[in-house]
LUMRO-274147 format. One record per residue (C-alpha): residue in one letter; residue number from 0; x negated, y negated, z negated. Coordinates in nm, 4 decimals, m for minus. Example, Ala and Ser with C-alpha at 12.3 -4.5 7.8 and 13.67 -1.06 7.14 Angstrom:
<rs>
> A / 0 / m1.2300 / 0.4500 / m0.7800
> S / 1 / m1.3670 / 0.1060 / m0.7140
</rs>
This chain:
<rs>
> M / 0 / m4.8032 / 0.0497 / 0.7585
> A / 1 / m4.4261 / 0.0933 / 0.6855
> E / 2 / m4.1940 / 0.0278 / 0.9738
> R / 3 / m3.9619 / m0.2718 / 0.9188
> R / 4 / m3.6013 / m0.2045 / 1.0082
> I / 5 / m3.4409 / m0.4823 / 1.2064
> V / 6 / m3.0703 / m0.5314 / 1.1183
> P / 7 / m2.8687 / m0.6237 / 1.4254
> E / 8 / m2.6944 / m0.9564 / 1.4165
> V / 9 / m2.3602 / m0.7758 / 1.4742
> D / 10 / m2.4145 / m0.5772 / 1.1484
> R / 11 / m2.4960 / m0.8956 / 0.9526
> A / 12 / m2.1807 / m1.0636 / 1.0852
> A / 13 / m1.9647 / m0.7598 / 1.0048
> A / 14 / m2.1055 / m0.7438 / 0.6547
> A / 15 / m2.0468 / m1.1135 / 0.5997
> Q / 16 / m1.6916 / m1.0792 / 0.7260
> R / 17 / m1.6212 / m0.7863 / 0.4877
> A / 18 / m1.7678 / m0.9852 / 0.2024
> L / 19 / m1.5464 / m1.2851 / 0.2904
> E / 20 / m1.2416 / m1.0719 / 0.3122
> R / 21 / m1.3172 / m0.9137 / m0.0343
> R / 22 / m1.3591 / m1.2629 / m0.1893
> R / 23 / m1.0278 / m1.3742 / m0.0367
> A / 24 / m0.8555 / m1.0657 / m0.1720
> R / 25 / m0.9900 / m1.1195 / m0.5205
> A / 26 / m0.8836 / m1.4905 / m0.5021
> S / 27 / m0.5327 / m1.3729 / m0.4041
> L / 28 / m0.5268 / m1.1284 / m0.6968
> K / 29 / m0.6275 / m1.4064 / m0.9347
> R / 30 / m0.3367 / m1.6186 / m0.8088
> D / 31 / m0.1097 / m1.3258 / m0.8708
> L / 32 / m0.2365 / m1.3004 / m1.2314
> S / 33 / m0.2079 / m1.6736 / m1.2980
> T / 34 / 0.1492 / m1.6862 / m1.1645
> R / 35 / 0.2489 / m1.3552 / m1.3381
> V / 36 / 0.3375 / m1.1831 / m1.0079
> V / 37 / 0.1334 / m0.8942 / m1.1361
> S / 38 / 0.0657 / m0.7979 / m1.4924
> P / 39 / m0.2911 / m0.7928 / m1.6338
> Q / 40 / m0.2257 / m0.4337 / m1.7475
> E / 41 / m0.1526 / m0.3355 / m1.3863
> V / 42 / m0.4750 / m0.5013 / m1.2647
> L / 43 / m0.6823 / m0.3222 / m1.5252
> R / 44 / m0.5121 / 0.0060 / m1.4326
> R / 45 / m0.6096 / m0.0437 / m1.0716
> A / 46 / m0.9644 / m0.1282 / m1.1736
> V / 47 / m1.0028 / 0.1880 / m1.3824
> E / 48 / m0.8533 / 0.3963 / m1.1100
> D / 49 / m1.0796 / 0.2561 / m0.8367
> A / 50 / m1.3984 / 0.0726 / m0.9372
> D / 51 / m1.4528 / m0.0383 / m0.5745
> S / 52 / m1.1096 / m0.1942 / m0.5406
> D / 53 / m1.0322 / m0.5627 / m0.5406
> A / 54 / m0.9376 / m0.5300 / m0.9088
> G / 55 / m1.2377 / m0.3111 / m0.9845
> T / 56 / m1.4926 / m0.5554 / m0.8385
> M / 57 / m1.3412 / m0.8582 / m1.0170
> R / 58 / m1.5650 / m1.0058 / m1.2862
> I / 59 / m1.4247 / m0.9845 / m1.6399
> T / 60 / m1.4741 / m1.3588 / m1.6717
> D / 61 / m1.2614 / m1.4351 / m1.3653
> F / 62 / m1.0008 / m1.1835 / m1.4808
> L / 63 / m0.9617 / m1.3534 / m1.8216
> I / 64 / m0.9676 / m1.7078 / m1.6952
> A / 65 / m0.6865 / m1.6203 / m1.4458
> L / 66 / m0.4528 / m1.5248 / m1.7302
> P / 67 / m0.2024 / m1.7881 / m1.8460
> A / 68 / m0.3201 / m2.0151 / m2.1238
> I / 69 / m0.6772 / m1.8792 / m2.1287
> G / 70 / m0.9469 / m2.1483 / m2.0898
> A / 71 / m1.3210 / m2.1110 / m2.0809
> G / 72 / m1.3646 / m2.1453 / m2.4539
> K / 73 / m1.0971 / m1.8930 / m2.5388
> R / 74 / m1.2326 / m1.6610 / m2.2683
> D / 75 / m1.5791 / m1.6612 / m2.4276
> R / 76 / m1.4327 / m1.5979 / m2.7754
> I / 77 / m1.2320 / m1.3033 / m2.6366
> L / 78 / m1.5405 / m1.1493 / m2.4767
> E / 79 / m1.7343 / m1.1816 / m2.7941
> E / 80 / m1.4506 / m1.0270 / m2.9998
> L / 81 / m1.4227 / m0.7375 / m2.7467
> R / 82 / m1.8045 / m0.7027 / m2.7218
> I / 83 / m1.7929 / m0.7208 / m2.3452
> S / 84 / m2.0771 / m0.8809 / m2.1413
> P / 85 / m1.9664 / m1.1689 / m1.9181
> V / 86 / m2.1509 / m1.0123 / m1.6246
> K / 87 / m1.9314 / m0.7062 / m1.6361
> R / 88 / m1.6855 / m0.6228 / m1.3635
> L / 89 / m1.3429 / m0.4611 / m1.4524
> G / 90 / m1.4308 / m0.1435 / m1.2790
> G / 91 / m1.7611 / m0.1202 / m1.4711
> L / 92 / m1.6217 / m0.1343 / m1.8229
> G / 93 / m1.6920 / 0.1483 / m2.0616
> V / 94 / m1.4318 / 0.3739 / m2.2230
> R / 95 / m1.4328 / 0.1852 / m2.5508
> Q / 96 / m1.4187 / m0.1542 / m2.3740
> I / 97 / m1.1240 / m0.0436 / m2.1592
> A / 98 / m0.9334 / 0.0727 / m2.4693
> D / 99 / m1.0082 / m0.2522 / m2.6596
> L / 100 / m0.9155 / m0.4744 / m2.3653
> S / 101 / m0.6016 / m0.2719 / m2.3012
> H / 102 / m0.4967 / m0.3094 / m2.6680
> W / 103 / m0.5663 / m0.6866 / m2.6583
> L / 104 / m0.3575 / m0.7254 / m2.3368
> D / 105 / m0.0648 / m0.5313 / m2.4812
> E / 106 / m0.0680 / m0.7597 / m2.7928
> R / 107 / m0.1073 / m1.0845 / m2.5936
> F / 108 / 0.1145 / m0.9978 / m2.2939
> P / 109 / 0.3605 / m0.7324 / m2.4170
> I / 110 / 0.5731 / m0.5450 / m2.1646
> P / 111 / 0.9087 / m0.4366 / m2.3138
> E / 112 / 1.0313 / m0.0803 / m2.2727
> P / 113 / 1.3180 / m0.0363 / m2.0158
> R / 114 / 1.6654 / m0.0203 / m2.1678
> A / 115 / 1.8277 / 0.3208 / m2.2043
> G / 116 / 2.1475 / 0.3971 / m2.0112
> R / 117 / 2.3108 / 0.2450 / m1.7064
> S / 118 / 2.5633 / m0.0263 / m1.6656
> R / 119 / 2.8441 / m0.0946 / m1.4085
> L / 120 / 2.7448 / m0.4606 / m1.4144
> L / 121 / 2.4115 / m0.5291 / m1.2405
> V / 122 / 2.2436 / m0.8650 / m1.2265
> L / 123 / 1.9756 / m0.9229 / m0.9652
> A / 124 / 1.7614 / m1.2379 / m0.9989
> G / 125 / 1.4148 / m1.3606 / m0.9082
> P / 126 / 1.2234 / m1.6595 / m0.7767
> T / 127 / 1.3024 / m1.8564 / m0.4626
> A / 128 / 1.2372 / m1.6795 / m0.1285
> V / 129 / 1.1787 / m1.3403 / m0.2903
> G / 130 / 1.4533 / m1.1913 / m0.0796
> K / 131 / 1.7346 / m1.1474 / m0.3278
> G / 132 / 2.0017 / m1.2117 / m0.0606
> T / 133 / 1.8342 / m0.9782 / 0.1832
> V / 134 / 1.8200 / m0.6965 / m0.0711
> A / 135 / 2.1839 / m0.7598 / m0.1781
> A / 136 / 2.2952 / m0.7614 / 0.1888
> H / 137 / 2.1245 / m0.4277 / 0.2484
> I / 138 / 2.3052 / m0.2794 / m0.0569
> R / 139 / 2.6346 / m0.4136 / 0.0748
> K / 140 / 2.5732 / m0.2454 / 0.4138
> T / 141 / 2.4402 / 0.0923 / 0.2802
> H / 142 / 2.6336 / 0.1246 / m0.0501
> P / 143 / 2.9903 / 0.0047 / 0.0081
> E / 144 / 3.0892 / 0.1671 / m0.3214
> I / 145 / 2.9062 / m0.1164 / m0.5028
> H / 146 / 3.0973 / m0.4470 / m0.5132
> L / 147 / 2.8737 / m0.7366 / m0.4287
> S / 148 / 2.9944 / m1.0521 / m0.5935
> V / 149 / 3.0149 / m1.3646 / m0.3684
> S / 150 / 2.8952 / m1.6794 / m0.5456
> A / 151 / 3.0379 / m2.0303 / m0.5032
> T / 152 / 2.7898 / m2.3080 / m0.4229
> T / 153 / 2.7880 / m2.6813 / m0.3510
> R / 154 / 2.5101 / m2.6623 / m0.1002
> A / 155 / 2.5736 / m2.6593 / 0.2712
> P / 156 / 2.5662 / m2.3341 / 0.4713
> R / 157 / 2.2338 / m2.2287 / 0.6273
> P / 158 / 2.2368 / m2.1139 / 0.9939
> G / 159 / 2.4221 / m1.7857 / 1.0174
> E / 160 / 2.5901 / m1.8003 / 0.6744
> I / 161 / 2.9631 / m1.7378 / 0.6669
> D / 162 / 3.2015 / m1.8862 / 0.4085
> G / 163 / 3.3474 / m1.6085 / 0.1897
> V / 164 / 3.0905 / m1.3574 / 0.2977
> H / 165 / 2.7579 / m1.5032 / 0.1946
> Y / 166 / 2.8935 / m1.7772 / m0.0363
> Y / 167 / 3.2057 / m1.9742 / m0.1051
> F / 168 / 3.0960 / m2.3190 / 0.0055
> V / 169 / 3.2813 / m2.5786 / m0.2025
> D / 170 / 3.2505 / m2.9470 / m0.2764
> D / 171 / 3.1680 / m3.0962 / m0.6199
> A / 172 / 3.5305 / m3.1622 / m0.6991
> E / 173 / 3.6304 / m2.7965 / m0.6436
> F / 174 / 3.3342 / m2.6758 / m0.8391
> D / 175 / 3.4376 / m2.8994 / m1.1295
> R / 176 / 3.7856 / m2.7526 / m1.1164
> L / 177 / 3.6552 / m2.3974 / m1.1229
> I / 178 / 3.4571 / m2.4835 / m1.4424
> A / 179 / 3.7493 / m2.6619 / m1.6042
> D / 180 / 3.9843 / m2.3737 / m1.5374
> G / 181 / 3.7351 / m2.1141 / m1.6751
> E / 182 / 3.7151 / m1.9378 / m1.3367
> L / 183 / 3.3361 / m1.8953 / m1.3377
> L / 184 / 3.1563 / m1.6146 / m1.5215
> E / 185 / 2.8371 / m1.8203 / m1.5050
> Y / 186 / 2.7194 / m2.1373 / m1.3333
> A / 187 / 2.4042 / m2.3458 / m1.3082
> V / 188 / 2.2236 / m2.6255 / m1.1288
> V / 189 / 1.9470 / m2.4676 / m0.9202
> H / 190 / 1.6291 / m2.6539 / m0.8177
> N / 191 / 1.7755 / m2.9671 / m0.9699
> K / 192 / 1.9940 / m3.0062 / m0.6732
> H / 193 / 2.2918 / m2.7787 / m0.6012
> R / 194 / 2.5255 / m2.5881 / m0.8274
> Y / 195 / 2.5975 / m2.2101 / m0.8033
> G / 196 / 2.8523 / m2.0045 / m0.9872
> T / 197 / 3.0105 / m1.6564 / m0.9958
> P / 198 / 3.3897 / m1.6470 / m0.9665
> R / 199 / 3.5180 / m1.4433 / m1.2606
> G / 200 / 3.8382 / m1.2944 / m1.1001
> P / 201 / 3.6791 / m1.0602 / m0.8334
> V / 202 / 3.4204 / m0.9377 / m1.0843
> D / 203 / 3.6848 / m0.8536 / m1.3485
> A / 204 / 3.9087 / m0.6843 / m1.0951
> A / 205 / 3.6304 / m0.4667 / m0.9533
> L / 206 / 3.5135 / m0.3543 / m1.3083
> A / 207 / 3.8789 / m0.2813 / m1.3927
> E / 208 / 3.8960 / m0.0496 / m1.0915
> G / 209 / 3.5859 / 0.1353 / m1.2200
> K / 210 / 3.3500 / m0.0053 / m0.9571
> T / 211 / 2.9860 / m0.1025 / m1.0091
> V / 212 / 2.9403 / m0.4794 / m0.9525
> L / 213 / 2.6167 / m0.6463 / m0.8347
> L / 214 / 2.5609 / m1.0151 / m0.9129
> E / 215 / 2.2856 / m1.1816 / m0.7037
> I / 216 / 2.2170 / m1.5039 / m0.9134
> D / 217 / 1.9473 / m1.7262 / m1.0547
> L / 218 / 1.7633 / m1.7078 / m1.3857
> Q / 219 / 1.9988 / m1.9458 / m1.5685
> G / 220 / 2.2983 / m1.7510 / m1.4586
> A / 221 / 2.1417 / m1.4177 / m1.5598
> R / 222 / 2.0896 / m1.5544 / m1.9078
> Q / 223 / 2.4533 / m1.6626 / m1.9248
> V / 224 / 2.5747 / m1.3170 / m1.8135
> R / 225 / 2.3493 / m1.1430 / m2.0729
> A / 226 / 2.5005 / m1.3659 / m2.3458
> A / 227 / 2.8598 / m1.2945 / m2.2273
> E / 228 / 2.8067 / m0.9250 / m2.1328
> P / 229 / 2.5140 / m0.7821 / m2.3340
> S / 230 / 2.5602 / m0.4380 / m2.1753
> A / 231 / 2.4802 / m0.5796 / m1.8245
> T / 232 / 2.1614 / m0.4442 / m1.6627
> L / 233 / 1.9306 / m0.7298 / m1.5641
> I / 234 / 1.6869 / m0.6669 / m1.2770
> F / 235 / 1.4080 / m0.9053 / m1.1745
> L / 236 / 1.2913 / m0.9011 / m0.8130
> L / 237 / 0.9190 / m0.9673 / m0.7661
> P / 238 / 0.7289 / m1.0589 / m0.4473
> P / 239 / 0.4361 / m0.8339 / m0.3440
> S / 240 / 0.1990 / m1.1344 / m0.4034
> W / 241 / 0.2174 / m1.5132 / m0.4671
> D / 242 / 0.0748 / m1.5790 / m0.1190
> E / 243 / 0.3542 / m1.3665 / 0.0344
> L / 244 / 0.6197 / m1.5658 / m0.1616
> V / 245 / 0.4778 / m1.8918 / m0.0273
> H / 246 / 0.4662 / m1.7424 / 0.3285
> R / 247 / 0.8320 / m1.6370 / 0.3028
> L / 248 / 0.9376 / m1.9736 / 0.1786
> V / 249 / 0.7508 / m2.1668 / 0.4518
> G / 250 / 0.8467 / m1.9135 / 0.7208
> R / 251 / 1.2235 / m1.9478 / 0.6772
> G / 252 / 1.1979 / m2.3200 / 0.7563
> T / 253 / 1.5088 / m2.4254 / 0.5636
> E / 254 / 1.3347 / m2.6800 / 0.3283
> D / 255 / 1.1080 / m2.9738 / 0.3780
> A / 256 / 0.7602 / m2.9996 / 0.2169
> E / 257 / 0.8912 / m3.1783 / m0.0924
> E / 258 / 1.1714 / m2.9253 / m0.1470
> R / 259 / 0.9270 / m2.6319 / m0.0956
> A / 260 / 0.6863 / m2.7778 / m0.3566
> R / 261 / 0.9831 / m2.8166 / m0.6046
> R / 262 / 1.0918 / m2.4638 / m0.5406
> L / 263 / 0.7443 / m2.3215 / m0.5968
> R / 264 / 0.7112 / m2.5063 / m0.9263
> T / 265 / 1.0461 / m2.3529 / m1.0264
> A / 266 / 0.9316 / m2.0108 / m0.9123
> K / 267 / 0.6341 / m2.0170 / m1.1500
> A / 268 / 0.8628 / m2.0847 / m1.4423
> E / 269 / 1.1036 / m1.8071 / m1.3290
> L / 270 / 0.8156 / m1.5575 / m1.2896
> A / 271 / 0.7141 / m1.6355 / m1.6496
> A / 272 / 1.0587 / m1.5216 / m1.7713
> Q / 273 / 1.0583 / m1.1790 / m1.5931
> Y / 274 / 1.0166 / m0.9874 / m1.9167
> E / 275 / 1.3559 / m1.1129 / m2.0365
> F / 276 / 1.4892 / m0.8636 / m1.7811
> D / 277 / 1.5432 / m0.4887 / m1.8276
> Y / 278 / 1.3680 / m0.3870 / m1.5127
> R / 279 / 1.1340 / m0.5349 / m1.2524
> I / 280 / 1.1267 / m0.4329 / m0.8816
> V / 281 / 0.8714 / m0.5421 / m0.6236
> N / 282 / 1.0336 / m0.6404 / m0.2901
> E / 283 / 0.7688 / m0.5210 / m0.0512
> D / 284 / 1.0081 / m0.3175 / 0.1558
> V / 285 / 1.3789 / m0.4222 / 0.1561
> A / 286 / 1.5256 / m0.0759 / 0.1934
> R / 287 / 1.3090 / 0.0670 / m0.0813
> A / 288 / 1.3758 / m0.2249 / m0.3177
> A / 289 / 1.7512 / m0.1967 / m0.2492
> Q / 290 / 1.7479 / 0.1755 / m0.3260
> E / 291 / 1.5618 / 0.1076 / m0.6576
> V / 292 / 1.8333 / m0.1381 / m0.7528
> V / 293 / 2.1084 / 0.1127 / m0.6715
> D / 294 / 1.9213 / 0.3847 / m0.8627
> L / 295 / 1.9556 / 0.1747 / m1.1795
> S / 296 / 2.3316 / 0.1500 / m1.1530
> A / 297 / 2.6059 / 0.3666 / m1.3016
> A / 298 / 2.7024 / 0.4416 / m0.9375
> S / 299 / 2.3891 / 0.6395 / m0.8886
> P / 300 / 2.3942 / 1.0175 / m0.9658
> R / 301 / 2.2099 / 1.0924 / m1.2835
</rs>
């Protein structure tokens, strides 16, 4: 008679905990896909590289349904077209299936090639709480040769912010005057609440002196700069994950629940526009992200 092995309760509990953590990780990855924090091509690459990873163990049905504008009906038609079984996991796809899915993704979610050359005018933008200001401040501290533009804003200073260093804090009347006198390179209403703009004079002066200039602005402003200065290099700062973006926004404690919800809705729209930019950088580590920005500038050795 075969001996029955008794699995200790501690082993069962550990296995259950590991399974729970894996499901949570896949759920987080699906949120990243749906909010465009990560590209579907990148998730497929991870799955092919490691079939046992969070990406590799994700079902193809969950992967497709997490993509923007893909519902259940469209998902099933895609699977039929690509001849992929709905029970397949990304890490278990065959060579032909991987090639066909990759081709479909490139057609449906194209990723533009980076622009050639470097510019002395850098534009850094990204969603709320992604850390644009922190990255820009690190560049100011470690690369004084790069001129960091100071924006004007109608919002009140946050704790620790200094007028003329972090922002020029102005009232609505002064902001109206700056617009009327043509003194702003770009300006916009952000989060349907406050106005932000880039004073033109300091930027023009720095460029005339041969310096590299960094603008840390919002999506609307970046579009205006691209229209006015097509040679500018536009850089989009991404969070490591959607969950981390929410954590950073909640953690800084400068907005109430209603304002956080509004900012997160705006963040989803901004993330959808990331491929309008020349480059995308993930802000997982501030120093590394800052160096990647500097490396894209004309100030960096070739």
